[in-house]
N, C-alpha and C positions, 0 to 999 in steps of 0.2 A: 494289235491291242496296245493301248496307251500304257506307258511305263508308270508305275506307282511311285510317287514321291516318297523319299525316306521319311519316317516319322520324326517330327520335331522333338528335339531333346527337351524334356521338361525339368530336369534337374542337372546339377553339376556336383561332383564329389570334391569336398574339401577335407583336409586332414590337419589335425593339431596334435599336441603331445599326448592327448587322451585317446586318439583314434580318428576314424573318418565318419562323416555324415553327408547325407544328401541335402543339397541346398537348392531351393527353387531357382531355375535357370535365369529368371528375370529379376531376381533379388540382387540388390547392390550390397546388402549386408552378407556376412559370411558365417563361418562355423562358430566363432567366438560369440557373435551376437545370438545365434541360434541357441547355443547352450545357455546363455543368460536368459533368453526368453522362456526356455523350459524350466530353468531353476527358480525364477522369480515371478511367478504368475500371481503377484500379491495385489496390486492396486488396480489392475486392468487399465492403467494409465501410462502410456509410453512417454518417454522424455520429450517427444515432439509436441506435447501439449504446451511446452514452454519454448516457443520459437526463438526467443532471444538466447536461450542456452545453446540451441543448435547452431545459431549464427556465431556465437562466441567460440564454440568448439572449432568451427571452420576457420575462424580468425586465427586461433592458436596454431592450427595445422598450416595455414597459409604463411604465417609469420615464421614458423619453424622451417618450412621449405625454403623461404627466402634467406633466412639466416644460415642454414646449412649450405646453400649454394654460395653465399658470400664468403664463408670461411673455408670452403672447399671440402666440406663433409658430405656433399651430395652433388652428383653431376648435374649439369644444367638441364639436360633433357628431362630427367625424372623430376627434378625440383620444379620445373616450369609446368609439367603435367599436374603435379599435386597442387600447385598454386592455382591453376585454371580450374581444377575440379573443386577446390575449396571455395573459389569465388562463386561458383554456381550455387553452392549451399548457402553462402552469405546472401545471395540474391533471392533466396526463398525456394529454390528448387530442391527436390529429393528429400524434403523433410519427412515424408511418409515412410522413408526407409530407416528412420531412427526409432526402433521398435522396442528397445529394452525398457523395462519398467522403471518408474521414477524411484522406487525403493528397491535396493539391491545390495547384496553383500559384496565385499571386495573393494570397498573404499572408492568406487567409481571406475574400476577397471573395465567393467562391461560397457559403460558409457564411452570410455576412451576407445575401446576396441570397435564399438559400433561406428564411431566416427572414422577410425582408421580404415575399416573395411569399406564403408560407403564411399569415402573420398578416393580410396585406391581404385575401386571398380569404376567410378566415374572417369578417373584418369585413364584407366585402361581402355575404356570406350573412346575417349578422346584420341588415344593413340592408335585406334583401329584394331584393338586386340580384344580377346574374349574376356568376359568377367572371370575372375579366378586365376588369371595368368600371373600368379604371384612370383614366378621365376623371373619375370621381367620387372615387375613392380610389386613390392611386398608391403602389406599393411604395417608390419612390424619393423622390418629392416630399413624401409625407405620413408613411409609416411610418418612413422613414429621415431625417426632418427633423432638422436640427442634428447629424447623425451622419456618421461615416465608418467604413468597415471597420476603419481603423487605430486607432480607439478602442473601437468596439463589440466587435470580436473578442477582443483581449487582455483586456478587462474581463469579457466573458462566460466566457472560459476560466478566469480567476482565480476568479470566483464559482462556476463549475461544479466546479472542483477543490476549493474550500473545502467545498462541499456533499458532494462525493464522499468527501472525507477524513473527514468525521464518521462515516460507516459503517465506514471502515477502522479508525479509532480505537476504535470500539465493539467491533469484532471482535478487535482487538489486545488490548483489556483483558479480553475473555472468555477469550482464549487464555492470557493471563497468570494469570488466576484458575484456569484448568484446571491449569496447572503448579503453582500454589501449593497447590491441593487435593492433588495428588500428593505435594508436599513434606511436607504434614502426614501423609498416609497412610504415607509411608516414613520418618518422622522417626527411627525406632529401628532402621532396617535398616543395619547396618554393611557397608561394602564397601571395596575397595582403590582409593584414588585413583591416578591415573596422570599422569605428565608425560613428554612425548615418547614416548608409547605404552608406557612402561616403568612397572613397579610403583613407586609412591611411598609415601605414608603413608595411613593409614585416614581415612575420612570416612563420612558416612551418605548413603544414596541420597536421603534427604530434602534434605540440603544441596545435592546436585547439582541436583535439580529446583528447589530454591529459587533457585539461581543462574540457571537458565533463566527463572524468573518475574521475577527482578530485572532481568535484561538487557532483557527485553521492556518492563518498566516504564520503564526509562531511555529506550528508543526512543519510547515513548508521549510522554514529556516533550519529547524533541527534535522530534518531528513536530508537536506542538502549538505549540512555539515557532516553527517554520518556517512554520506556517500563517499567521502574521501577515504574511509576505512577500506573500501573495496579496491582502491587504486594500488595497494602494495601487493605485489605478486612474487611468486617463487620460481619462475621459469629458470631452468638451469640447475635446479636443485636435484633433479631426477629422484632417486628412490627415497633418500632420507635427508637430503640437504647437502650431501658432500659433493654432488656434481659428478659422480662416477659415470663414465662412458661419454662425457661431453668434452668438447674442445674448450680450452680456456676462453676463447673469444665468443663462444656461443651465447652466453647469458646477455652480454651487452648488445650483441647483434639482434637477438630475438626480441629484446625489449624495444630496441629502436623500431623494428618493423611492426611490432604489435601496437606501439603508440600511433604509428602512422595509419595502420589499418583500422583501429578501433576509434581513433579520435579522442582517446582518454589520456589523461596525464598520469600514466602508469609509472611505477618505480619498482626496482628490484629491492626486496627486503635486505636489510644489512646483515641479518643472521638467517641463512637459508635453512639451517637445522631447526631453529625455533619456528620459522614461518611454515615449515612443512608439517609440524606436529600441532601447532596452536590454531585454534578456531575462535579465539576471542573476538576478532573483528566481526564475525558472523553473529555472535551473541549480542554485541553492542548494536549492530545494525538492526537485528530482529527486535531488540528492545525499543528502538525508536519507532518502529512500525506499530508495536503494541501501544505505545503512548498515543500515537495518532488514532488508532482504532478505538481506544477507550474514550478519548475526547469526542470522537465522532459519535460514538454510541450515546454518550451523555447528551449531546445535542439532540439526537433522535429521541431520547427519553423526554426531553423538554418539548419537542414538537408534538409528541403523542399526548403529553399532559395538557399543553396549551390548546390542543384541538379536541380534547375529550368532551364527550357529550353526544351530540351537540347541545342537547337540552338540559341534561342533568349533570353535566360536567363543567369544566372551565369555559369551554366554547369561545375562547378569545380569538382563535384563528381558524381558518378553514383550509384543510389539506385537499388537494385535488382528489376527486373520487375516481379510483382506478379500476375497481372491480366490485362486484356484489360481495358483501361481507358475511353472508349467512345463508345456509341452505334451509333455514327454518324461520328466520325473522325478516320479513319483507322490509326493504328500505334501509337495512343496516349496511353501513360502509365502514370498513376498518382501515387503520393507518398502516397498510401493508408495506409501503415502501420503507418507512422508518423501521418497521419490524424486521425486514430482511437485512437492513444495515446492522441492526443490533446483533443479529445472528452471525453475520460476517465478523463482527468485532469479537464475539465469543470465540470463534474459530481461530482468529489471529492470536488471541491470548493463549489458546491451547497450543498453537504452533510455536509460540515463543517459549513455552515451557518445554516443548520437545527439543528445540534448539539448545536450550540451557542444559538439559539432561545429556544430550548427545555431545555437547562440548565438554562436559565434565567427564564423560566416559572414555575419552581418548586415552591411549596407552602408549607410553614410550615415544618412539619417533614418528608415529602416524595416528591420526584419528580415522578409524575405519567407518565412522558413521556420518561422514560428510554427505552421502546421498540423501539421508533424511533431513539433514540441515538444509541442503539446497532445495529439496522439494517443499519443505515447510515455508521457507522465505519466499520462494517463487509463487507458491500458492497464496500466501498472504498478500503480496503485491498485486497479483492478478485479481483476486477477489475484491480487494479494497478499491482498486481502480474501477471495476465494474459497479461496485456498490456506490461509489461517489457519483458515477455517471447517472445511475438510475435515481439517486437521491436528488441530484440537480435537475434532471430533465423531467422526471415524473412526479416530483414533489415540490421542491423549493421554488422553482420558477413560477409555479401556479398558486402559491399560498396567497390567501386574501385575509384581511383583518375584519373582524366583527366590530366596527367602530362604535356603533350605538351601544352594544353590550359593554365594551370597554369603558366608554364614557360614563355609563350608569354605575359601573362598579367603582370607578374612581370617585364619583360624586358622593357615594354612600360609604366610602372606605374611611375608617378612622385613621388609616395610615397617613392621610394628608395632613392631619393635625400636627405631625412631627415638624412640618415646615413652619408652623406657627409658634413653636416653643420659644424661639428667640424673642418673640413679641409679647406673648401672654404668659410665659413661664411654664415649667414642666407640670406643676401641680394642677394649674387650671386646664392644661391640655389633657391631663389624665382624667380629670373629672368630666370634661366634655366628651372624651373618647368613650367613657363608660356610658354616658347618656346616649351617645349616637348608637352604640351597640344595642342598648335596651329598646330604643325607640325606632331604630332604622331610619333616622332622619339625616338630612344633608348636614355635613359638618360645618360648611360655610354659613348656613342659616343659623345654626346654634351659636356660633361665635358672634355673629352680628346681634342676635337676640339677647345675648348675655352682655352686650355693650362693651365687649372687649376690643373690637375693631370695627371700623366702618365697612360698609359693603365695598367701597372703592379699594380700601386697604386689603381686605381679604381677597378680592378678585385679583389684585396685583400680585400678592404673595402666592396665590394658588394658580398662577398662570402656568401653562405647560412648560414654558422655558425655565421658570424658576423651580417648579416641582421636580423637573428632571435634571436640574443642575446645569443646564445649558447656559443659563444666565446667572451670574454671580450676584448674590445679595451683598451689597456693599455697606449697608447701614440698617439699623433696626430702630423701630419706634420704641419708646420707653416701655418696659415690661410692666404690665398691670399686676399688682399684688394678688396672690391667689386667694386671700381672705375676702376679696370682693366678689368671688365667684360662688354662686349657689350650686354646690355639688349635686343637689337633687333636682336641678332645673330640667 
């Protein structure tokens, strides 16, 4: 009779100061992570939804292992195992093992312990040992050596946000270039500009889209400037900034290695007590994201207005038709892409308020609410990046101009008469504008019929280049006195 193989063990037992728990045998996380998962089933979103945060946590652990080895605080064998395990996480492996929720109590302790346990158990496997063999390699005594959640977590968040911001800036620049391409395409398309939703003076559609591109370029600059706020870290501060439990040489050593690993121009804060308790840099950074979101939302409002109709609205441009717009009205197509970007902007504004309130709520030597700060900013960057992508690919790149409609509106707009005021005077211009509104006649025809300017002169002054300000008017013909104009013509 064949021997029966022993049953495969499905769990392992881990113990902390509160007692023991059974951990799935194949899990790389341990008892601290399990308790956090049980305590904070709030968002149903694990920290792994932000891969840059996981990579940043691993970078901090890797830099700490190298620093501890360098200063003699950790033996080479254990330090090298932690280093190699952290590299696997940096490379994108084991991210599914980071299971604690993005919103958690404890100022990020659960996130730090999740990282400590996963990296430790990866290292144990690399050493040919069983997961949970913490007598050989401990998540706290070795992987967390010279560290505290209170310097690891904010440092990892700042590095993660810096890495995440790069992709946002790349997408923002692509969106800017998309609007710039449309500005070139529409450079000669005259239209009526509007102030307070009322007809104003002529411009080109290209100028309008160039304005969109420019404002996004300014935001790119502001976001890049604010990125420097994330480069000041507090590694070596440990619990409250006094550096208790660390070697005097640890802070400069970990900074050196973290700069090399991350590629960021990081610097240690001059006052570690202040840096450990203050979250002002997150608040300023979040504010710059909100600025970008609000300006992007305003652009989307304009796109929806300009494409409204198409028959009973402005109908100046056509947005790509992406999906059926109604379950009851055949043929209706809605501006769904700008609408979703608007909603992302609203969420970013709400997240910024959350960051503001969390920053204000800090007490004494620590802000316990950094998890919601981190989640809010990571979510804003992630959603904005995706919103910019869909706006560019599914909307802006495919926008077309209704040239005939735009030309007709310019021809009948009284706004063009503003360009003639240096030549015929304000009073005459006002009288002709009133006539044009009452009769719906072409302004140029009325000016010529009134004998105020020749057809050649009117055509010259109402050219697209001059109406849009692209060509400077260097001289004016003598102004015709307003008394010669029949206001009732």
